[in-house]
N, C-alpha and C positions, 0 to 999 in steps of 0.2 A: 736803872733803865738797864734791861738785860743786852750782853756783850753778845752781838749774833758773831762776830769773828771769828771767836773761838769753837762754833760749831764748825764741822768739816764731813765730809763722806766718809773720811776715817774714821771720827767718833760719832757715828749715827745714836740718835735719841733713844732710848731703850723705855720699852713700857713694862708696866706689872700685869700681867694678865691673873685674874683671878682663878682660883680651882673651887668647885664645890664636891668635887670627889675626895673622900677621905682613905683612899686603895687608889695603889696604882693600876691604870686601866690601861689597856693597850686595845685600838679597832681594827677589825679587819676586815677587808671587802668581804668577805667568805667564810664559813667554817671550814672549807677546806684549809685554803691555806696559814688561818689561827692553828688549825689542828697540826700540821705541818711544823708548824715554828715552837710548838709545844714538843712535838713529836723529836725534833730537831734537839733541844735543850735538853731533852733526857737521855738521848742516845749520847750525846756530849758527856754528861755524867756518870752515864754507865761506862765510857771508854775509859774516864778519867781516873776512875776507882779500878778498872780491870787493870791498868797501866801500874798502877800503886797494887797491886795483887790484894784487892778489898772487896767485899761486899757491898751491895749498894741497897738499899729498902724504900723500896716504892709502895706509896700508900694510893689504891686503886679506887676508883667510882665505876658504877655501872649508869644505866640509862643510857638515853641516845645524845647526849652530851659528847660521851669519850669515845665512840664507835668511830670516827673519823683518827682519832689519835690513835687508836689501837691498829688500824688498816695501817695507816703511815710508819707504826713500830714494826709490821709485821712486813711490810715491804724494804724497809732498812734491814730486818733480817736475811731477805731474801738475796736483794740485789745490792744489799753495802758489806754483808758480814757482820752484821751487828749483834753478837753473842750476849743471849739472858744467863750464862751460865752462871754466875756471879750475883744474880738478882734476887730478890730475897722479896715476895710480895706479901702485901695483907691489903684483902677488901676491906670496904666501909660497912657494908651490911648484907641483910638477906632475911627474907618476909620468913615470918614461923606462923604455923609449922609449912614447912616446903622441902617435899625430896631432892636431891639433888638433881635427878633426872628428870624432874617435872619441867615443862618445855618454859615456865615463867622463872624457873629457880636462876638467883644468880651466878654460882658454879656454872651452870650449863653455861649463861650469857658469855661467863669470863673465857670459856675453854672453845667458846666457838666461835670467841673475836679474837683471841689472843694467844689464848696458851697450847692450844691444840697446833698453833702453827709458828712457834718457836721455842728455842731449845732449853727453855728454864727447866731446872729438875722439879720434878714433881713436889720433891719435900720441903722445896723451897715458897710452896702456896700455900695462903693461909686465906680461907674465905668464910666467913660465921658460917655454922651447923644450923640448918633449919632444922633436924631431926632430933635434934638434944631433947631430950625427957622434961618436961617443963618443972620438975622441981630439982633437976641439976642446972637449968639454964643460968642461975645466978654465980655457982662455982664456973662454971663454962666460961662466963664473961670473963672473969677474973685471971683465969687460966691464958683466954685471948689476950688480955692487956700486957700479961705478964711476958708472953711471945713475943710482942713487942719490944719490949724493952731490951728482953733478953738478945733479941737481933741487932740493938744499939740506937733504937728507935727510929721513925722514919723519914728519910733522908729530902723526897718529893711526895709530897701529897698531892694526888688530881682529885678536883670534888668539880661537882655540877651542882645545880640551882633548883632545888623544887619551888611550885609557885607561890607556898605558902613561906617561903625563905628557908626551908629546911637542905641543911647540909648535912652528907649522909643520910639515917631516918630522924635526926633530931628536929624533931617538931616546935609551933611554939609554944613557948613556956620552957623549956630548956634549960637547964641552968649551966652558966658558963664552965664549972670544972669539972661535969659529967664525963664520966668514963663508958666503958663498953655497957651497955647492959638491953634488958628486954624493955621495948616501948608499945604506944599503941598510936596507930598512924592515922593521920587529919583526916576528916571527910574529904578534902578536896584532893591530898595524895591520892587517896584510893580512887575516885573519880579519875583521876590523871592514867591512873593504872588498868582502867578499863579495858582498854585496847589491847593489854596482853591477857586479859582473863573473860573476855566477852561480855561479862557482866558483874556489875559491882557487888553483888552479894557473894561472888567468886572470890575477890580479893580479899588477903586476909586480913585482918585488923590489927595484926600485932610484926615486929620487927624486930632481930637483932643488930644492933649499929655501933659502931667508935660513936662514942662522944664528942661533945665540944672540948672537954680538957684535952682528950686522946689526939683530936687533928689538933688542935693548939701547939700540940708538941712539935710537930713535923716543921724540920729546919727549912724547908722552902713548899708554899703550896700556890697550887694553879688552879683557879676558878675558872671552869667555862662556861659561858652560856651563849647559845644559838635562838634566834628567832623571836619575834615581838614579843609573843606570847610572854617572854620572860621579862621584856625591857621592864614593866613597871617595878617588880621586884628586884630586880638588879639597882633601880633608881633608889631604891628604900635601905637596901643593904650597902651600897657604896655610899652615897650621899645624905643615909638618914644618919639620925642618932643610934647609939649600941643599945638595941633591945632584946630583951628576951623573947618577944613578938616577931621577931625577924633573925631568929640563930644566926645565919648568915654576917649580918652584922658585925658579930663579934670579932671577927676576923681583922678588924680594923686595930684590934689592939694585938695584933702579930707583926711582927717586923718585917716577915721579908712573902709577903702575898703578891701573884700577879694576876690580876683579875683580866681575862681574855675574852672578846667579845666578837659577834659578827656586828655589823651595822644596823643588822633588826634589832638586835638586842641590846644595843644602844641608844635606842630611838626614845627614852623617855629622861637620858642625863641631861642636864641643862644645856652642857658645851653641845648638844644637838637641839634642842628644844628652844633654846634662847641662847645663842653664842654669844650674841651682844652683852648679855649678863658679865661672860667671861672676860671682855676684852674689845679691842677694837676691831671691827669686821670691815669685808669688804660691800657694801650694799650693793647688793644686783638686785633686778626685780622679783626674783623668785623668795629671798631673804627678806625683803620689804614687806612682800606679801605675807610671809611668814609671822613676822613680826606684828603685823597690824593686825592680824587673826589673833594671834597667842594678847595681844594687848586689850581686845573686844570681852576675850572670853575672862581676861583676869581682873576687867571693871564689871564686867556683864553687861554692858553697852553694845546697841548696834554700833560699827563700824561707824556711820555717817554721822553720829553723835558723840566720838570720840574728840579730845580737846586737846592744844597742847600740852595741858598740865598734866594729864591723862599720860602722854607720851613721856615727860621728862620723870613723872614720878614712878615709872615703870621702867627706868634706865634706858630709854630710847630718844634720850636727846639729840642724840650723834645723827639718828634718824631725820630729825626735824632740823638740823642742819642742813641734810642735804637736800630736804623737800623744801617746799616753798609752805614750809606749816601745816598744820594739822586738816584744813579745808580740803587742799587739791590733794593732799595724800590720801583723804577718805575715799573720795570722788574716784580719781583712779584706781585704789583698790578694789572697790565698790564694784567699778565697772569691769576690771579686771575677773572678778569671779564671778559675774553675772554672766561672761562671755563663756563661762565652763557649762552653762547648762545647756542642753542641747534635747529636742526630741528624738531627734535622728543619732544614736550611739558610735554608727561609724559614719557618720557625713552625711548631706543630703547635696548630691551634686548640681550647682549654680546656684546654692543660697549662698546669701549673704548676710549683714547685719540687720538689712531692712525687713526681713521676714524671721527673725526671732521667732521660738528658739533650734530653728532648724539652719544648720551651719553646712558650709562645704567639708570644712576642715575644723573639725571640735577640738577645744584646749585638751591637751593629753592631760587624762587621768585616770585614776585605777577602776577595774570593771571585774566584778564578778558575777558568773553565768552558774546559776543552779539549775542542775540537769538531773532529773529524776536516776537515769540511768546512764551508765558510761556509752557513750556514741550517740546519746539525746542532744549532745548539745551540738556535732555535727550536722546530724542527717536533719533537725530541725533551725538550725539558723549557723550551718557553718560558713557561708560568704560573709555573714556579718563578724563573725569570729575571725576570718582570716583577715578583714578589714581592719579589726581594730588590734589586730596585732602587730602589721602592715604599719600602722598610721603610729605605732610605737607605745598604743597606752599599755598599762599595767595590766595583763589582763591574768586572773585568776580562773578555775574552774570548781565546783564545788558539788561534787556526786552523792546525792541522796542516801544510796543504796550502792552496793560493792556489783549488782548488775548477776550475779550467782546463786541467788536465794527462788 
């Protein structure tokens, strides 16, 4: 028999929570707060090295992910006196061929977003050269790798992640020990770059990149990812097996990686999609609804046909304890979802459930408005637009043209 007299408020029962994540992950409300956190960590490391009279070597990335990080570092330089005099940098990659002055070059990107605004000595900046003659690329890549070694190796490496799982331009199939080299870009990577090049044919098919092995030699690595479009590949990299098909998954073998996400990029992690699998949860109505829909998707059954066994076999036995069995829960959630349907997006005054699907106050939902040109949305349905926002719906607008053509 359990002796409950030994249990007290001073000795609470501890529950073991399961994690599916094979890398340390920190989730922030938004990318600005996350970027500030990383910037503070880098600034602290820079200042510590300055106090010791030493150089610090940073590995830097391009793309949209580190832009706010660079903005925060520039702000610290301007407002807090953070000096970059002791900083040596090595960038991950560059398109090939690519003139330095081209609008799409990473040389230009880095100078516009960081180097032109801080006091880093120009000779301390290293960016792969996209103008090297083809016959000299191999020799140049070996030289670039040697420069990293001569600088003492990379202290802090900043990474983004592409939708193919690439870090740097190490596309699926890259080997774990790869060093700086020329690579051919994946079709998805090139399509994602169209926004910078206008059309796909203009996107280079090759690039010079530091290898997986080069990256893994860094002493500390920050992997940054923002936005829902990165959520699925983040799940693969963080929770999936180590595989050359997801190059970022090799980071699981590093002993000092920090994955920094905003909430949107973390949407596919198990702790978000199915937190009940990670440990005890507080069963709110929203979470119960999420769990029932998840169970229906996992079993391939309609909600009304889910059974107690279905819930128990999919880690939802605690929910069954909270509710009066599957039958009542299924009906409750089905009715709740049914009440989100309305023929009047902004609601129809005076309506109630007896005249469904018209409702006076529709359930909060995610809305997307397709607008042929900027301002068509306001001109044609401005009243509905305002009402949706006022009712706290999650409203997005997709402009189908820029309006300047």
